[in-house]
C-alpha positions, 0 to 999 in steps of 0.5 A, a space after each residue: 500499500 501506498 504511504 504518503 496517502 493522506 487526508 489533509 486540510 488547508 488551513 483558511 480554506 474549505 479544500 479536503 484533500 483526500 489523496 496527496 501526489 507523492 512526486 510533489 511531496 518528495 520534491 517541495 512538501 507541497 500538499 498537491 491533490 493527487 489525480 492519478 494513482 499508479 499500481 506498479 509504482 504504489 504512488 499518487 500523482 497530480 495532473 503535472 507529474 502524470 506526464 513524466 511518470 507516463 513517459 518514463 514508465 509507459 507500461 505501468 497501469 494508472 487509474 485516475 479519479 473516474 477509477 477511485 475505486 481501484 485506488 488503495 485506502 489511504 493509510 491515515 483513514 485505515 489507521 483512523 477506522 481501526 483507533 478506538 473512539 474512546 481510547 485513542 491509544 489502543 487499536 480495536 481488535 475485537 467485537 463484543 457480540 452482546 453489545 454489537 460493538 467493536 472494542 479495544 483492550 481497554 473497553 473490553 476490561 472497562 465494559 465487556 469484561 463478562 461478555 464472549 468476544 470474538 477477535 476482529 481482523 480488517 483483513 
């Protein structure tokens, strides 16, 4: 999975950048929205950076925003979804069948101690 795909919000702006161009980020740390994803490189590219990539690596498969369903989920989004809402320093790893709740180890100790739990996996 690509590592620098992250959500960001520019200060003073209402624009949310859901994926950041890795090439721009490598060159000058500018948070430019990505418009393409390269499957082989596992990197995101803006409209400007995709041209040199396409010329150098013509056989690579790239997906534009119209095919965003083929892009990987952002690591920051995955980390956010796996983090407990109550205990921010713990990851969710179990399911309480009785309460129909996803739980972290601290939730289990605090609220689900005497309930049968199932290990939960995102993968």
